[in-house]
N, C-alpha and C positions, 0 to 999 in steps of 0.2 A: 439621695443617690449622686445628683448632679451628673457630670459626664464620666461613664466607666466603659472601659474596654475589657470584655471577658470573653476568652476563647475566640479571638477574632472578630467580636462583634462590639459595636459602640451603642450605648444606650444614653440619649439626650432626653433630659427632662425637658417637657414642653410647658408646664405651668406649675406654680408652687404647689396646688392642691392636687392635682393629678395628671396624667398623661405623660406618655414617652414615646420616642421615635427610636426605632432600632435600625441601625445600619450595618450591613454586612453579614446578615443572618440568612442562611439558605433554607427555607421552609420545607425541603425535601431531605435534608440531613436528620441523621439520627439524634434525637435528643432535641431537636427544634422546638417541638410542642411542649416538653417539659420547660425549657427555656421561656417560652412565651408564657405558660401558666404562670410560673414564677414572678414574671413582670406584670402580669393581669393583677395578681394578688397585691403586688407593691403599688402599682401605678394606676390600676383600674381601667385605663384606657391605653392601647398599644396600637402605634401605627409601624407597620413594617414595610419599608421602602424596597423598591427594586426586584420585586420577585416577578419570575417569568414561569409560572405554573400552567401545565396543562389543566384541563377540566378534572381529569382523574386525579392530579397531584393535588388540586386545591381541595376537592372533596375529601381525599385521604388525610390532609393537613387537618381541615375542619374537623372530622371525626376523631383525629388523635386529641383535639381539644374537648370533645363532647359531640353529642348526637346534633348534627345540623337540622335545623327546622326548616319544614318545607310549608310554604305559604300558598294556600289554594288559589287565592286571586291573582297573585302577580306573576307576570310572565317570567318563564326559567329556560335556561339553555337547554335545548334539545337534548334529551337523554341524561340530563343531569338536574332533576328538580331541586336539588339542594342549592343550586347557583341561580339567583336570581337576576334577571336582565332589567336594569335601572337605566332607561334613557328615554329620550323625548319624542323621537321620530318625527320631528318638525312640528308637533301640536303645540298650540298655546297653553292647555290645560292638559296635564297629565296626572295619572292615578297617584304618583309617588310625589306630588307637590303637597299631599295633605297627611304624609304619614312619615315616620322614620325608619330607616333600613335596619335598625337594631331591635326588630320585632322579636 
């Protein structure tokens, strides 16, 4: 695909085998999830830059892609168990040093 501009967005291939970066997409817009689903089908990994989503908007977008997973052991944003908080809090060793966030 290389670099494409479709309906005001730009898709940049990140590596020859897989991965793309999307610039100019508003995940709150109608049809955004369908656009991203198509890009996932084509590139397997999609980075969406520049989003300023509220927790409710992030969960709504995630649900448009599929049912978000809730992890029982990983801290989450209060009131939003679908949003995992991944940070260090100044500790030398943290839970998320030994697992991927794509669980």
